[in-house]
N, C-alpha and C positions, 0 to 999 in steps of 0.2 A: 323642442326644436325652435329655431329662431323664426321660422316662417311656416305657414300652412301651405297647402297645394296651390292656392290662388295667389300666393306671393304676399299676402297681407300678414301683418304681425298678429299673433294670437294674443288673447288676454294674458297679461303678465302674472306670473305666480309669485307672490310676495316672499314666500318661504325660499323659493329658488333664488330670488334676487338677493336675499340675505346671505345664503350660502356662497354665492359667487362673489359677493362684496367682501365677505370675510376672507375668502381665498385671495383676493387682490390685496387686502389689508396686510395679510401675513407675508405674501410674496414680496412686497416692497418694504415691509418692516425689517425683514431679514437683510435685504440689500442695503437699506438706508441706515442700518445700525453700524455696519463696518465701513462702507464706502466713504462717507464724508470725513471720518475721523481716523482711518487707518494710518495715515501719514504721521499723525501725532504720536501714535504708538511706535512706528518704525524709528522715529528720531530718538527714541529712548534706548534703542539697541545699538551698541558700538559698531556693528557690521554695517549700519546704514548712516553713520555719521561722517561728515567731512572733518578735516583736521581742526577747524574752528568750532566744532560741536554742532553745526547746523545739519539739517537733513540733506543727504545726497539725493537730489531730485532725480538724477539719472537712475539710481538703483530703485528709488521709490516708483518711478515710472515703469520699471520692469516688473515690479510686483503688481501694479495696477494693470499691466499688460496681460496678466494671466487670464483675466475675464475675456478680453478680446480673442486671445488664442483659443480658449475653450469655445468661444461663440462662433468660431469659424467651423469647428468640427461638430461640437455637441448638438446644436439645433438641427443639423441635417439628420443625425442619428435619431434624435428625439422625434422629429417630424415624421421620418420614415416609419418608426415603430408605431407612432400614434395613428398614422394614416393606413398602415397595412397589417400590423400584428398585435398590438397590445393596447388595452384601454388607457386613455390618456391620464385619467385621474389616478390610476394605479402606478403608472410610470412616474407621475408627479410625486406621489407619496414615498416611493422607494428612494427616489433621487434626493428628496429633502431630508429624509432620516439619515441616509449615509453621509450627505453633505454636512449635516449638523455635527455629526461625530468628528468628521475631518476638521471642521472649523474650530472645534474645541481643542483639538490636538495642536493645530497651528498656533493657537494662543500661547502655547508653552515653548515654542521654538524661538531661537535667537539668531541663528546664522542666516546669511543671505541665501545660500543655495537651498537650505532646508525650508525656509519660509517660501521661497519661490516655488519649489516642488509642491509643498503643501497647499498653497493657494491655487496652483494649477489643477491639482486633483480636485479640490473643492469646487472650483469653477467649472470643471468638466461635468460635474454633477448638477451644478446650479444653472448653467447657461441654457440647457434645453428647456427648463421649466418656464423661462420668461415667455417664449413663444407659445408654449403649451397652455399657459393660463389664458392667453388671448384666444387660442383656438377653442378651449372649453367654453369660454364665455360666448364666443360667436356662435357656437353650435347650439347653445341653449337659450340665447337671449337675442332680441332683435338688434341688428347692426346699428340702426339709427339711435338706439338707446344704450349703446355700449359705454358711452362716457359716464352714464349713471353708475355703472359697475366699476369702471376703471378709476373713477375719482377716489374710491376707497383705497387704492394703492397710494395715492397722494396723502390721504389721511394717515395711512400706516407709516409712511416715511416721516411725516411731520411728528406724529405722536412718539415714535421711537427716538427721533432726534431730540425732542424736548425732554423726554424721560431720561435719556442718556446724559444730556447736559445737566439735569438735576442730580443724576447719580455722581457725575464728576465733581459737582459743586460741594459734595459732602466732604468734611474734613477727615473722615475716617470712621471705620466701624471696629467692632471688638476683634474680629479675626481678619479683616481685610481693609486695606486702604484703596479706594477707587482709583483706577488708572485708565488711560486711553485703551490699553490692551484688553480691558474687559469687554470691548466691543466684539471681540472674537468669541469669547466664552458665552456671553449672553446671546449673541447671534446664533451660535450653535444650539443652544437650548431652545430658542424660538423655532429654529428650523426643524428640529426633531418633533416638536409639538405640532407644527404645521404639517409635517409629513403624515403624522397619525390622522390629523383632521382630513387630509386629502382623500382618504379612503371612503369618506362619507359624502364626497361631492357627487353630483349626478353622473350616472354611467355614460361614458363617452367612448363607445367602441370604434374599432377601425371601420373604414368604409367597406360596405358589402358590394359596391359596384366599382371596384378599382380597375383602372386602365393599366398603364405602365406599372409593372411591379416595383420599379425604382421611381417612387413618387418625386424625389428631389430633382430628377432630370426634367420632369415636366415643369417643376417650379422654376428651374433655371431658364427653361424655354419661354417663360413669361416675359423675358427681356425683349422678345420680338415685338411686344406691345410698346410703341414709342413713348407713350405717357408713363408707363411703368418703368421703362429704362431711364428716363430723365429723373423720375422720382428716386430711383435707386441710386443714381449718380449723385444727386444733391444730398440724399440721405447719408451717403458715404462720407462726403466732406463735412456735413453737419455733425456726424458722429466724431470726427476728428476734433472739431471745436468743442463738443461736449466733454471729451476726455481731457482736453486742456483744462476745462473748468474743474473737473473732478480732481485732477492732479495738482493744480496750482492754487486753487482758491483758499484752502485751509491755511497754507503758508503765507499767502498774500494777506489774508485777514490778520494772521498773527503778526506780520510785519507792520500792519496798520495800528497795532496795539490792542487788538481784541483779545480778551482773556480766553484761554483754552476751553474753559467750561462754557463759554458763550459761542464758540465757533460753530458747533453743530446746530444749536438753536438758530443762529443767524442764517446759516445755509438753509434751514428748514423753512425760512420765509419764501424761498423759491417754490417749495412744494405747497405752501399755503396759497400762493398766487395760482399755482397749477390747479389746485383743487377748485378755486373759483372759475378758472378758465374751462375746466372740464364741464362745469354746469352750463357755461355759456357756449360751449362748442357746438351743440346742435343748432342753436340760434345762428351762430356764425356761419355754419355750413349751409343752412337754409337760405340765408340772406346773400352770401357772397360765393358759396361753392368751394370746392377743394383748392383751386389754384390760388385764390386770394387768401384763403384761410392759412394755407401752409406757407405762403410767402410772408405773411404777417409774422408767423412764428419764427422764421429765419431772421427777419428784420429785427425782431425783439432781441435775439441773441447778439446781433451786431451792435445794437444800441447799448446793451449791457457791457460788452467788451470795450466800447469806446469810453464809457463812463469809468470802467476799471482803469483804463489807460490814463484818464485824468487823475485818478487816485485821491481826489479830494473834492469837496469836504467828505469826511468819513460818513456822515449821515446819508449823503447822496449815493456813495458807494454801497452802503448797506441796503439802501432802498432799491438799487439796481439789481440786487440778487433776485428780487421778485420777478424780473424779466426772464430769468431762467424758466420759470413756470409757464410763462406765456409761450415761449418757444417749444417747451416740452409738450404742452397740451395741443397747441395749434399745428405743430409740425410732427413731432415724434410720435404722438399717439395717433394722429390722423393718417399717417402713412400706413399703419397697420389696418385701419378701417378701410382705406382705399384698396389695400391688398386683398382683404376678405371679399370686397365687392367684386373684384375682377377675376379672382382665382376660381378655377373649376372646383366643383364640390368635392371631388375625391382626392384633391391635393391641398386642401385649405391649410392643414397643419404644416405641410412641407413648404407652402408659400410663405406662411408666417415665419417659419424657421429660416428660409432663404433670406428674407429681409433682415432678420435678426443677425444672420451671419455677415451680411453686407455692412450693417451698422454697428451693432455691439461687437461684432467680430472684427472684420477687416478695418473699418473706420476707426474704431477705438484702439485697435492694435497699432495702427500707424500713429494715432494721437499719442499713445504711450511712448512709442519710440522717439517721437519728435519733441515731447514735452521738455525733457532735460536739455537737449541740444539747442532748441529755440530759446529757452531761458538763458542759456550760456551765451549764445550768439548775440542776444540783445543786451549783453553786459550785465545780466541779472537785475536790470532796471525794469520794474513792473510797468512803468508808463510806456516803455517801448515794447515790452513783451506782449501786452494785450492788444497792441495795434495789429499783430499778425492774425489772430482769430477774427478780429473785427473786420478787417479787409476781406478775409476769406468768406465771411458770411455775406458781405455786400455783393461779392461776385456771385455767390450761390443764389441769392435772392433775385438778382437780375436775370440769371440763367433760367431760373424756375419760371419767372413771369413771362419770359420770351418763348420758352420751348415746351412748357407743360400744358397740353391741351387734350385732356382725356375725352375719349368717345366710348360710350358703353351703351348696350341695349338694356341695361338694368336701371335706367333713369327712374327715379321715384322710389327705388328700393330703400334708399337712405336719404335723409333730409338734405336738401341742397343739391342733389345730383343734377337736377335740371339746369342749375345755374353754373355748372363747372366748365361747360364748353366755351 
């Protein structure tokens, strides 16, 4: 467990740390394999092409929307099961094996409707596992050292992005010429292997001291906490911004003249910076607390988008991708740490799942729906397009600084809590 009865962190088990780190590595390697490059696969399919041969961003946005749709429903189901009925690591294993099979099938589909349905089914299986990996880690590892485990998710995303970029850079093999669509096939294979591995993770049974049998209702009731409510609201708008980044960036970089084989590695620099920020996160929390740390994360996203709006020089734009990692570590990772801190013990999985539904679900869903229309409304001019998320993040940053003032009786349980007020 993460704590002993006195509230102090126990001696860390290095073997357990390695197991949880591999879990995070694989969790984000699967996601990082298809998410950054899927649009480059879709543009090769006639069903996703505009008359001029370019990618139909509205249809691409709808495909990316399948993860948010699934994240509205799936995490609640996953959290409820993990909190009340079924060991979390077993649910994780079954979901990843089935999801891997579906992802491999999607790689062979070409029509818009069938790709949409296939990705929706896949993400209904994958979405609950994002929150469950956090929950498993928090239940077996100290909260204040969570970033040491979560950083391996960044490593997984980076490693798979570089590996897939190298794969696409090959001119061809005896039986197969590498294409962007291989992200689905290879992602499916890794997902199946990850699913098998999940059964060897530490046993994480449902709570034996459950209160409300519907744990997710208690998780929603956490919005009565003003600090949690403000955090959830800003997280919602932050997720909209993040989905804009995922949907637009690969085509934005392509329009800047970046070769297809270099797009995924270029975006991986964001995860490279995220990995460094994960290491610095405990120090940041200890020195500045939650409010400043998370505000810095949102501000980093705003700065990135303002630089994207400038659009030049290319070197500066590529360097700005690293700011995605600052925002993800200081804001998006930290919101889950704060949620674990304030959530009652018997609904921790559901609390994580609720936050995932607000962000990866509702926020990214709206981001997917708006990505195409915003791009079109701004005349398809990237300099104007990126001003929209940049200004959105500025507003969110100001709101967070003004309204987020957490009060908790668990001060000292995690580094920096004493400084958050």
